[in-house]
C-alpha positions, 0 to 999 in steps of 0.5 A, a space after each residue: 502491477 500499477 501505473 500512475 494515475 493522478 487526479 484532482 490536485 494530485 499527490 504532490 507534497 504541496 497539496 498535503 497537510 499533516 499535523 505533526 502533533 498527531 500520532 497514534 500507537 496500535 498493536 498488530 500480529 503482522 504487517 502486509 505491504 503492497 509493492 509498487 507505490 508503497 515500497 518502490 516508487 516505480 511510477 515513471 518506470 511503470 508509465 513508460 512500460 504501459 506507454 510502450 504497451 499502448 503503442 504496440 496495441 495502438 491504444 490511446 495511452 491515456 486510456 490504458 493508463 487510466 485502467 491499469 493502476 492498482 490492477 493486475 496486468 492480466 486484468 488490464 490486458 483482458 480489456 485491451 488485448 485478451 489474446 495475451 491475457 495469460 500468465 506466461 506473457 504477463 510474467 515476461 513483460 513485467 520481468 522486463 520492467 526492472 531491466 529496461 526501466 530500473 533506473 527510473 525507480 527508487 525506494 519510497 522514503 522510509 521503506 528500507 528502514 521500516 522493513 529492516 525494523 520489522 526483521 530486527 524485531 522479528 515481526 511477521 510481514 509479507 508483500 502482497 502485490 498486484 505484480 507478478 513474481 518476476 516483477 517483484 524479484 526484479 525490483 528487489 534485485 535492482 534496489 536491494 531491499 530486504 526480501 520478504 519472508 512471505 510473498 503473495 503475487 498476482 498469479 496466485 489469486 483468482 481475482 485482483 484488488 479490490 477483491 480481499 482474497 490477496 490479503 486474506 491469503 497473506 494473513 494465512 501464509 503468516 499463520 495468522 487467524 482470520 480475526 488477527 489484527 493486521 496492518 496493511 500498507 497501500 497506495 491505491 484506492 483498490 488496494 485500500 478497499 482490498 485491505 479493509 474488506 479483508 478486515 485489516 487496518 489500512 495506512 494509505 500513502 499519498 505517493 500515487 493518489 491524492 489524500 481524498 482518493 484514498 480517504 474515499 476508499 476507506 483508509 484508516 490513516 493517510 501519510 505522505 510516506 513510510 517515514 511516518 510508520 515506526 516499529 516499536 517493541 513487541 508486547 509481552 504476553 500477546 507478542 503483538 508489535 506496537 506500531 506508531 503512526 505519526 504525521 498522519 493526515 487525520 481523515 476517515 476510518 479509525 483516524 477520524 474516530 481517534 481525532 473526534 475522541 481526542 477533541 471530545 476529551 479536550 472539550 470536556 477538560 475545559 468545562 468548569 466543574 459543576 456547582 452545587 
């Protein structure tokens, strides 16, 4: 369950600079997607929900918003309303969000095409979310997105993101080993940290946070939205899917290493041959 938090310059398209020439190809045994902010642009809906909760609890709206993004609702309620920090209550209030505020939600650009490409190529994928099963089911119903073959929801893990247990569970449910190369797609710093701690590569979207925030969390690649992630054919032999990441903001993690290697190679190519 998330709410929108925007700091620094915010995740606006005007503040994002991408290099169209930069693209990388990686191979993975499966993909693990966050939900809110990654597949669904639910920012306005979640904001209205938490503002409503804040008013009911007589808590300052800015305070509850700043403590909820990328965090499970039960963890936020443990801070502000411990008496209702239980799964029955959380499932009930989250289940209302798509019903009451569904008109304020939309697909993240590229989400439907990417999920359909995963299904067409028979790529193992899962949704791993800080939201409840009720919230996930509601969004899928409202937006008609492809249903995940595997799902990990908030009530199934003891600790929420940035704890890596949710992504570790997602990998196990896909039948993958602990050292299997996996790609996590996230939007929040807590989610990025969870993916990295689980031993996965992470593509971070700048849909809810600034590039510098997800970079600081350890993202390997930073992209504006899911149109930058392209599914290619499976590798013969290994069966791993080839994933192209394009238009990335080349910062941090493997992206920075790749850029440094490319720069070094280009510099070496321009050096004159040694003279005898």
